[in-house]
C-alpha positions as CSV (number, residue, x, y, z in Angstrom):
1,X,-50.8,6.3,-31.4
2,X,-53.6,8.6,-31.6
3,X,-51.7,11.6,-33.5
4,X,-55.2,13.5,-32.8
5,X,-55.0,13.2,-29.4
6,X,-51.4,13.1,-28.6
7,X,-50.2,15.6,-31.0
8,X,-46.7,16.3,-29.1
9,X,-45.8,13.2,-27.1
10,X,-47.3,10.2,-25.7
11,X,-45.8,10.7,-22.5
12,X,-43.6,8.1,-20.5
13,X,-45.7,4.9,-21.1
14,X,-46.7,5.2,-24.8
15,X,-43.2,5.8,-25.8
16,X,-39.7,4.1,-26.6
17,X,-36.1,5.3,-27.4
18,X,-35.3,8.6,-28.2
19,X,-38.9,9.8,-27.8
20,X,-39.0,8.0,-24.4
21,X,-35.6,9.6,-23.3
22,X,-36.5,13.5,-24.1
23,X,-39.8,12.9,-22.4
24,X,-38.1,11.3,-19.5
25,X,-35.3,13.8,-18.9
26,X,-38.1,16.8,-19.2
27,X,-39.7,15.6,-16.3
28,X,-37.2,13.5,-14.5
29,X,-35.7,16.1,-12.0
30,X,-39.2,17.4,-10.5
31,X,-40.5,13.7,-10.3
32,X,-37.8,12.1,-9.0
33,X,-36.5,14.5,-6.0
34,X,-38.3,13.7,-2.3
35,X,-39.1,17.0,-1.8
36,X,-41.4,17.3,-4.5
37,X,-43.6,14.6,-2.9
38,X,-43.1,16.3,0.4
39,X,-45.0,19.4,-1.4
40,X,-48.2,17.2,-1.0
41,X,-47.7,15.9,2.5
42,X,-50.4,18.2,4.1
43,X,-52.7,17.3,0.7
44,X,-52.7,13.9,1.1
45,X,-53.1,14.0,4.9
46,X,-56.3,15.8,4.0
47,X,-57.4,13.5,1.1
48,X,-57.0,10.5,3.7
49,X,-58.5,11.7,6.5
50,X,-61.4,12.7,4.1
51,X,-61.0,9.1,2.6
52,X,-61.4,7.7,6.7
53,X,-64.6,9.8,7.2
54,X,-66.3,8.3,4.1
55,X,-64.9,4.9,5.3
56,X,-66.7,5.7,8.4
57,X,-70.1,6.1,6.5
58,X,-69.4,2.7,4.9
59,X,-68.7,0.3,7.9
60,X,-72.0,-1.8,9.0
61,X,-73.0,-2.2,12.7
62,X,-69.8,-4.5,13.0
63,X,-67.3,-1.8,11.8
64,X,-66.8,-4.1,8.7
65,X,-67.0,-3.7,5.0
66,X,-67.0,-6.6,2.0
67,X,-64.6,-5.2,0.4
68,X,-62.3,-2.3,0.8
69,X,-60.9,-2.1,-2.7
70,X,-63.6,-0.3,-4.5
71,X,-63.1,2.6,-1.4
72,X,-59.5,2.6,-1.5
73,X,-59.7,3.2,-5.4
74,X,-61.5,6.2,-4.7
75,X,-58.8,7.4,-2.3
76,X,-56.0,6.8,-5.0
77,X,-57.7,8.8,-7.5
78,X,-58.6,11.5,-5.5
79,X,-55.0,11.6,-4.4
80,X,-53.2,10.8,-7.8
81,X,-55.9,14.3,-8.8
82,X,-54.5,16.3,-6.1
83,X,-51.1,15.6,-7.2
84,X,-51.1,15.8,-11.3
85,X,-54.4,17.7,-11.7
86,X,-54.0,20.3,-9.1
87,X,-57.5,19.4,-8.7
88,X,-59.9,17.7,-6.2
89,X,-61.9,15.3,-8.3
90,X,-64.4,15.0,-6.2
91,X,-64.1,10.8,-5.7
92,X,-64.6,11.1,-1.8
93,X,-68.0,12.3,-1.9
94,X,-71.3,10.8,-1.7
95,X,-72.3,10.2,-4.3
96,X,-69.0,10.6,-6.0
97,X,-68.4,13.0,-9.2
98,X,-70.2,11.7,-12.1
99,X,-66.6,11.5,-13.5
100,X,-65.2,9.6,-11.1
101,X,-66.9,6.1,-12.1
102,X,-66.1,7.2,-15.5
103,X,-62.1,7.4,-14.7
104,X,-62.3,4.3,-12.7
105,X,-64.0,2.6,-15.6
106,X,-61.7,3.9,-17.7
107,X,-58.7,2.7,-15.8
108,X,-59.9,-0.7,-15.2
109,X,-60.4,-0.9,-19.2
110,X,-56.9,0.3,-19.8
111,X,-55.2,-1.9,-17.2
112,X,-57.4,-4.9,-17.4
113,X,-57.9,-7.8,-19.4
114,X,-58.3,-5.4,-22.7
115,X,-54.3,-4.6,-22.3
116,X,-53.5,-7.9,-21.4
117,X,-54.8,-9.5,-24.2
118,X,-53.5,-6.4,-26.5
119,X,-50.2,-6.7,-25.4
120,X,-50.1,-10.5,-24.6
121,X,-51.2,-11.7,-28.3
122,X,-50.4,-10.9,-31.8
123,X,-50.7,-7.5,-32.6
124,X,-53.7,-8.1,-35.3
125,X,-55.6,-4.9,-34.0
126,X,-52.7,-2.9,-35.8
127,X,-54.3,-4.3,-39.0
128,X,-58.2,-5.1,-37.8
129,X,-59.6,-3.1,-35.2
130,X,-60.7,-5.8,-33.0
131,X,-63.5,-5.5,-30.4
132,X,-60.9,-5.2,-27.6
133,X,-59.1,-2.9,-29.2
134,X,-62.1,-0.8,-29.6
135,X,-63.1,-1.2,-25.8
136,X,-59.7,0.0,-24.9
137,X,-59.3,3.2,-27.5
138,X,-62.8,4.2,-26.0
139,X,-61.5,4.3,-22.4
140,X,-58.5,5.7,-23.3
141,X,-59.9,8.7,-25.2
142,X,-62.5,9.2,-22.7
143,X,-59.9,9.8,-20.1
144,X,-58.0,12.1,-22.0
145,X,-61.2,14.0,-22.3
146,X,-62.0,14.2,-18.7
147,X,-58.1,15.2,-17.8
148,X,-58.1,17.5,-20.5
149,X,-60.4,19.7,-18.9
150,X,-59.1,19.3,-15.9
151,X,-55.6,20.2,-17.0
152,X,-56.7,23.2,-18.7
153,X,-58.4,24.5,-15.8
154,X,-56.0,24.2,-13.5
155,X,-53.4,25.8,-15.5
156,X,-55.6,28.8,-15.5
157,X,-55.9,29.2,-12.3
158,X,-52.1,28.7,-11.6
159,X,-51.0,31.3,-14.9
160,X,-50.9,34.2,-12.7
161,X,-49.4,32.6,-9.8
162,X,-45.9,34.4,-8.3
163,X,-43.6,32.1,-6.8
164,X,-40.7,32.9,-5.0
165,X,-39.0,29.4,-5.6
166,X,-39.7,26.2,-7.3
167,X,-39.9,24.5,-4.3
168,X,-43.5,26.2,-3.8
169,X,-44.7,25.1,-7.0
170,X,-47.1,22.0,-7.7
171,X,-45.7,19.1,-10.2
172,X,-48.3,20.8,-12.7
173,X,-46.9,24.4,-12.6
174,X,-43.4,23.0,-12.9
175,X,-44.2,21.1,-15.5
176,X,-46.1,23.6,-17.6
177,X,-43.2,26.1,-16.7
178,X,-40.3,23.7,-18.4
179,X,-42.2,22.2,-20.9
180,X,-44.2,25.6,-22.1
181,X,-48.2,26.9,-21.8
182,X,-48.7,24.8,-25.0
183,X,-47.2,21.6,-24.4
184,X,-49.5,18.5,-23.9
185,X,-46.8,16.9,-21.5
186,X,-48.5,18.0,-18.4
187,X,-51.6,16.4,-19.2
188,X,-50.2,13.3,-20.5
189,X,-47.9,12.7,-17.2
190,X,-51.3,13.1,-15.6
191,X,-52.7,10.6,-18.1
192,X,-49.6,8.3,-17.1
193,X,-50.4,8.9,-13.7
194,X,-54.0,8.1,-13.4
195,X,-53.1,4.9,-15.7
196,X,-50.3,3.8,-13.6
197,X,-51.2,5.0,-9.9
198,X,-54.6,4.2,-9.7
199,X,-54.7,0.1,-10.1
200,X,-51.2,-0.2,-8.4
201,X,-51.6,2.1,-5.0
202,X,-54.5,1.2,-4.5
203,X,-54.0,-2.9,-4.7
204,X,-51.2,-2.2,-3.0
205,X,-52.9,-0.4,0.1
206,X,-55.6,-3.1,-0.2
207,X,-53.2,-5.7,0.3
208,X,-51.2,-3.5,2.9
209,X,-54.7,-3.5,5.1
210,X,-54.8,-7.5,4.7
211,X,-51.4,-7.9,6.0
212,X,-51.9,-5.5,9.0
213,X,-55.2,-7.0,10.0
214,X,-53.9,-10.9,9.2
215,X,-50.9,-9.8,11.4
216,X,-51.9,-8.3,14.9
217,X,-48.2,-8.3,15.9
218,X,-47.2,-6.4,13.5
219,X,-49.9,-3.8,13.7
220,X,-49.3,-3.2,17.3
221,X,-45.5,-2.1,16.6
222,X,-46.9,-0.1,13.7
223,X,-49.1,1.7,16.0
224,X,-46.9,2.2,19.1
225,X,-44.2,3.7,16.3
226,X,-47.2,5.9,15.6
227,X,-48.6,6.9,18.9
228,X,-44.8,7.9,20.0
229,X,-44.3,10.0,17.0
230,X,-47.6,11.3,17.0
231,X,-49.6,11.1,20.5
232,X,-52.0,14.0,20.1
233,X,-55.0,13.3,17.9
234,X,-55.1,17.0,16.6
235,X,-51.2,16.6,15.2
236,X,-50.5,16.0,11.4
237,X,-47.7,14.5,10.2
238,X,-44.8,17.2,9.0
239,X,-41.9,16.1,6.9
240,X,-39.8,15.5,9.8
241,X,-42.0,13.1,11.5
242,X,-42.8,11.1,8.1
243,X,-38.8,10.6,7.9
244,X,-38.8,9.0,11.4
245,X,-41.8,6.4,10.3
246,X,-39.2,3.6,9.9
247,X,-41.3,0.7,10.7
248,X,-44.5,2.0,9.1
249,X,-42.3,2.6,5.7
250,X,-40.9,-0.9,6.6
251,X,-44.3,-2.1,6.6
252,X,-44.9,-1.1,2.8
253,X,-41.5,-2.4,1.9
254,X,-42.8,-5.8,3.2
255,X,-46.0,-5.6,1.6
256,X,-44.4,-5.2,-2.0
257,X,-42.1,-8.0,-1.3
258,X,-44.9,-10.1,-0.2
259,X,-48.0,-9.1,-2.7
260,X,-45.8,-7.0,-5.5
261,X,-48.4,-5.0,-7.8
262,X,-46.3,-5.7,-10.5
263,X,-45.6,-8.8,-12.0
264,X,-42.0,-7.9,-13.5
265,X,-40.0,-5.7,-15.8
266,X,-39.0,-6.4,-19.0
267,X,-36.1,-4.7,-21.0
268,X,-35.1,-4.9,-24.9
269,X,-30.8,-5.6,-24.7
270,X,-28.8,-2.7,-26.4
271,X,-25.8,-4.8,-27.0
272,X,-24.9,-8.4,-26.9
273,X,-24.8,-9.9,-23.2
274,X,-24.1,-13.3,-21.3
275,X,-26.8,-14.0,-18.7
276,X,-26.3,-17.0,-16.6
277,X,-24.3,-18.5,-19.3
278,X,-26.5,-17.5,-21.8
279,X,-25.4,-16.2,-24.9
280,X,-28.6,-12.9,-25.7
281,X,-27.9,-11.2,-28.8
282,X,-28.7,-7.3,-29.0
283,X,-32.4,-6.4,-29.9
284,X,-33.8,-9.5,-27.8
285,X,-36.7,-9.1,-25.2
286,X,-35.9,-10.1,-21.9
287,X,-38.2,-10.8,-18.8
288,X,-37.3,-10.4,-15.1
289,X,-40.2,-12.2,-12.8
290,X,-39.2,-10.3,-9.7
291,X,-42.1,-11.7,-7.7
292,X,-40.2,-15.4,-8.1
293,X,-37.0,-13.9,-6.2
294,X,-38.8,-11.8,-3.5
295,X,-40.5,-15.1,-2.4
296,X,-37.4,-17.0,-2.7
297,X,-35.4,-18.4,0.5
298,X,-32.3,-18.4,-1.6
299,X,-32.9,-14.2,-0.9
300,X,-35.6,-13.9,2.1
301,X,-35.1,-16.0,5.3
302,X,-38.8,-17.4,6.1
303,X,-40.3,-15.3,2.9
304,X,-43.9,-16.8,3.6
305,X,-43.8,-14.5,6.9
306,X,-45.0,-11.1,6.8
307,X,-41.6,-9.5,8.8
308,X,-41.5,-5.7,8.5
309,X,-38.5,-5.9,10.7
310,X,-36.3,-7.4,8.1
311,X,-35.7,-3.5,6.2
312,X,-35.0,-2.1,9.7
313,X,-31.3,-1.3,10.0
314,X,-30.0,-3.4,12.8
315,X,-32.4,-6.2,12.3
316,X,-30.1,-9.3,11.3
317,X,-31.9,-10.5,8.5
318,X,-31.8,-6.7,6.7
319,X,-28.6,-7.6,5.0
320,X,-28.9,-11.2,4.0
321,X,-30.6,-10.5,0.5
322,X,-29.0,-9.6,-2.5
323,X,-29.4,-5.5,-3.5
324,X,-31.6,-6.6,-6.6
325,X,-33.8,-9.1,-5.2
326,X,-36.0,-6.4,-4.1
327,X,-36.7,-3.6,-7.0
328,X,-40.5,-3.2,-6.6
329,X,-39.9,0.0,-8.3
330,X,-37.5,-1.1,-11.1
331,X,-34.0,0.2,-11.2
332,X,-32.0,2.7,-13.4
333,X,-33.2,5.1,-16.0
334,X,-36.5,3.6,-16.0
335,X,-37.2,3.3,-12.6
336,X,-41.1,4.0,-11.6
337,X,-41.0,8.1,-12.0
338,X,-43.9,8.2,-9.8
339,X,-42.8,6.1,-6.7
340,X,-42.1,8.8,-4.3
341,X,-45.3,10.0,-4.8
342,X,-47.2,6.3,-4.0
343,X,-44.7,5.8,-1.7
344,X,-46.2,8.9,0.1
345,X,-49.6,8.5,-0.4
346,X,-49.2,4.9,0.9
347,X,-47.2,5.9,4.2
348,X,-49.7,8.2,5.0
349,X,-52.8,6.1,4.7
350,X,-51.1,3.5,6.6
351,X,-50.4,6.1,9.5
352,X,-54.0,7.3,9.8
353,X,-55.5,4.2,9.3
354,X,-53.8,2.8,12.2
355,X,-54.2,6.2,14.4
356,X,-57.8,5.7,14.3
357,X,-58.7,1.6,13.8
358,X,-57.8,-1.2,14.5
359,X,-57.8,-3.7,11.3
360,X,-58.9,-7.2,11.6
361,X,-59.0,-9.9,9.3
362,X,-60.2,-12.9,9.5
363,X,-60.8,-14.4,6.1
364,X,-59.0,-16.9,3.8
365,X,-55.6,-16.3,2.5
366,X,-55.5,-13.2,-0.2
367,X,-53.1,-13.9,-3.2
368,X,-52.5,-12.3,-6.6
369,X,-54.5,-12.3,-9.9
370,X,-53.1,-10.9,-12.8
371,X,-55.4,-9.3,-15.6
372,X,-52.5,-7.2,-16.4
373,X,-51.3,-5.3,-13.0
374,X,-51.5,-7.7,-10.0
375,X,-54.9,-7.7,-8.0
376,X,-56.3,-9.5,-5.2
377,X,-57.9,-12.7,-6.2
378,X,-60.8,-12.5,-3.5
379,X,-62.4,-9.3,-2.2
380,X,-60.8,-7.8,1.1
381,X,-63.6,-7.6,3.6
382,X,-61.7,-5.9,6.6
383,X,-63.2,-4.8,10.0
384,X,-62.1,-1.7,11.5
385,X,-62.5,-1.4,15.3
386,X,-62.3,2.4,16.4
387,X,-59.7,3.2,18.6
388,X,-60.2,5.3,21.8
C-alpha cells in the first residue's frame, strides 16, 4: 500500500489478518452499537430534509427527474460526511461545493470498472503501473487529501470539548480519544466510509424509490404507518418513533433482498473443511453469491414479488427462509461495520420521502449491473407528487 499516505494503518478495507483484526477491535464497539447510529438521528433528518428541498428544485413541471441516482449520491455523501467527518460538506448546495464533484468522481473510480479490473484480473499492476492502476491510485490519493483536511479541522474543533459521557461523543471524537490524536485510523475509517457508503447507500436508496414507485399498494401501507407515528408534519423522528417504524424497516429489508448492492461474499478458509460434500483445504478462497440465494424459491415464497410484509413478525412467510439465506451485510466478525449507520440513513430518507411525496415509476423494470458494487442497469426516472 501507499506507506507515504497510510503510515499506520490501511483501515478495514485495505488490511487483512492481524492488522485487520487490530483495527476492527479498536473501532468495533463504537461503530456497531445501535446507540452510536441513533446519535446522528437529528443530523441525518436535517440532511434529508435539505435533500428534499434540493429535489424540489430539480423537479420538472410534472414533478419528475430523469434519474434520481445522481441527486441521491449527493445526499449519501453529505450523510457520510455528517457522521464520519463531523462536517457538512456542501453536497446539497446549488451549485455543490467544489470538493463534492471531486469526491464523487474519486469514489466512482475506486468502486467502478477500475476496481473490478484491478481486483478481478492478474495483478500486473504490482509489477508495472498500468493506466487503470494509475487512475485508481490518483483517485484514492485525491480522496485522501480532501478527507485529511476535513478530519484535521473537525478534530481541532473537538479538541477542547468536554463530554459528560461517551454517549455525547461523535464517532470521530470517540475514535480520536481511543486511538490518540496523532492516529491516522479515524481518517482511514472516514475514507472507508466514503468508499463503502456512497455507492452502497446511494444505490440502495435508488432501488428503494423504484420499488415503492412500482408498487403503490406497498407504498400506501408504508405511508399509513408513517402518518400513524408522525401525524404532525412538523414532527421529527425520535429514537422511540424510529424503533416503531416496522413496515418502513421491512421495506429496506425487502429492497436489499430483491436488488442487493453487494454481489456476494469472499472468505479465505483458515482450516480444512467439508462444504456440500467437497473437501476444501485451508487457504482456499471461497465465494458465496448471496443474490442467487435471496432470489431462490427454495428459500423465499414468491421471490420475484416485492413483499415487505414477509419480514414482519406474525406474517406466515416470516419464518420460512433459512437464517443465512439473507445476509446483505454479511455475518460474524466481518459483518459490515457501517451497517447501523447505513440502515439509519435509508430508513430516515424513506420515511421523509414518503411523508412529502407520492412516488411514481412508469418505466421498464430496473435490474442490476456489477462494475464492482451493484448499480441500477438504467436511469431511475421518478415522479414525485407532493402530498397535501
